[in-house]
N, C-alpha and C positions, 0 to 999 in steps of 0.2 A: 504494499499500500504505499503511495506516494505521500510526501509531506503535505501537497495541497489537499489530497483527498481527507487527510487527517483533520486539517485546519478549517475546512469549509464548514462541518457541523458546529463546531466551537464559534466560529464567527457569525454563523447563522442564529446560533442562540443568543449570542451577546446582542446582535443586531435587534432581535426580537424583544429582548429585555430592554434595550434602549428606546425603541419604539414605543413600548407600553408606557414606560416613565414619562416620555416626552408627551404622549397623548394626554396622560394622566394630568400632567402640570398645565398644558396649554388649555385643556378643556375644562379642568375642575379646580385649578388654584391660581386664578387671576387676581383674586381679591388678597391684598396684603393682610387684612385681618385674618382671613382664612389661613395664609401662610404662616402668620405668627402663632395662631393656634396649632397649627401642624408642628410648628418647632417645639412648643411647649408639649404637644402629644408625643413627639418623638423622644424627648427627655425622659418622659414618664415611661414609655415602652422600653427603653433601655435599661431603666431602673428595673422594670418588671422583668426584663431578661436575666438580671443578676438574682432578683429576690426569688424567682420560681425554683432555683435550686435548693432553697432554704425553706420556702414558705409557699407552695403552689396557690393555696387560698389566698394569701395576701398579694401575690403577684396577679391574680384574677381581679382583685378589687382595684389595684392600682391601674391595670390594663383597662378594665371596663369603666369604672368610676372617674378616673382621672384622664387617661389618655384617649379613650374612645368618646368621652363626653366632650372634650375640647376639640377633637377632630371632626366630630360629625356636626357639632354645632356650628362649625365654619363652613361646612357643606350646606346645611339646611337653612341657616339664617343669614348668611354674608355673601355667598357666592351669587352672582347674578344668573337669571333663569331666561333672560330674553334672548334675542337674536345675538349670536356671537359674531361680532363684525371682524374681529381680529382673526378668526379662523374660518369665516364664511360659513357658519353652521348654526342651525336652529338647535335649542335645547333637546327638543324630541330626538333629532339625529344623535346628537352626543349620547343621550341615555341608551339609544338603540344599539351604538356600536361599542358602548363601554364593556371591556373584557371582563372586570372584575363586578364588584357589587355596585350597581347603579343605585339611585335614590329609592326606587321602588323595591329593590332587593333589600336594601338597607332597612327600609321600614319593617319588611318581614322579620329580618334577623334581630332588629331592636324589640320588635313584638315579643319573639320567643324568648329573648333576654329578661324582658319585664315580666313575663309569665313565670319565669324560673322559680322565683320566691314563692309563688302561689303552689307551685308543685311541689317544693320542699316542705311546705307547711302542711299540705294536704297528705303528703306520703313521706313521713319522717325518714324512712329508709329508702326512699326513691325507687320503689319496686325491688328492693334488696341489694341495690348497689353499694349502699353505705350503711355504716352502723347508724341506726335511728338516734337523731338529735334529742338531747334531753334537757337543754338548757340553751341560753342564748348564744354562747360561745361555739357550742357544737352546732347549732343551727348555721351560724354564719360560716363555720368551717365547711360544712357540706355545700352550702349554697355557693361558697368561693371555688370549691373544686369543681361543681357542676358548671359554673360560669367559664372556668378554664376550658372544660371539656367542650362546651358550646363553641367557644372560640376556635379552638383545635378542628373541631368537626366541621365548622362553617368554611374554613380554609381548605381543609381536605376535600370537602364536597365540591366546591367550586373548581378546584384543580382537577378533580377527576371528570367533571361536567366538560371542562375546556378540552382535556385530553380525549375524550370520547368524541364530542361534536365538533371540535375543530382538528387539533393535532397535539401530539406529545410535546412538541416544541412550545407551543403556546401555553400549554397548562404548566409545564414546569418553569418557564420564564415568568408567568405570573406568581407562582409558588414562591421563586427566587425573589421577586420584586417584593412581595408582601411581607417576607421575612427580613429583607434587607431595608425596607422603607425608613424604619427609625434612623438608621445611619445616613441615608442618603437626605432625608429631610432635614437633618441637623446641617448637612453640608450645605444645602441649597437654599434653605429659609432662615438662616441665622442671622441674616440682615434684614429680614422684613420688618422687625420692630423699628429699625432705624429709618426705613422707608415710610413707615407710618408716622413717625415723629417729625419728618419733613413734609408731611401732608399728601403723600402719595397713595391714594386709596386702591389703585390698580396697577398691576404689573404690565408694562407695554411689550413685555416678551422680547425686547430688543437685545437684551443681554444674553440671550439663550440661543444655542445652535446645535441642532441635533439632540436636544434633550439635555444637554450638559451645561452647567453654568461655566461662564468664562472667568470667574474669580471675583 
């Protein structure tokens, strides 16, 4: 096998990953407020990546209540939903071509997340998956672990769907993107608060090329 034949799949994977990141930024992260919230969210996720090795339940609380709350509030409340003149695309088109979780899918996921405490309350052992909770602390521990499992299941389910309905490269690239988003978001959005202080509400996308910041 030649060197070129070995390099082509790797380059193709990296190109797919870069394209997904670029589309995600230009379509869904134009607002500097949203970018700032993503920067905060990324820091929380990085903390959760460390905490999960010591306390999975606590990591889930950091991930869902801090990181996901800031991240999704940016999408739902601050990102524009009208016609995107920068990309010449309607909001409906962007939602249709979204590789990962668009707003409609996020509503379903958030609904499942919000219903989880009810499930743990109604079934203390969660159908035999856990030791039944007996006090507030054990309830919170079971809930946290279940929230962690929900997050992992959501990522794996979407990855499998993309692998089956599109192709393996697209699914694995999206999985890689999701897992590395906290590192990537810190790198590209750390200046967003500074732009906000200068009164810049939206990113003109002029400092971006092929999905990568110029520094």
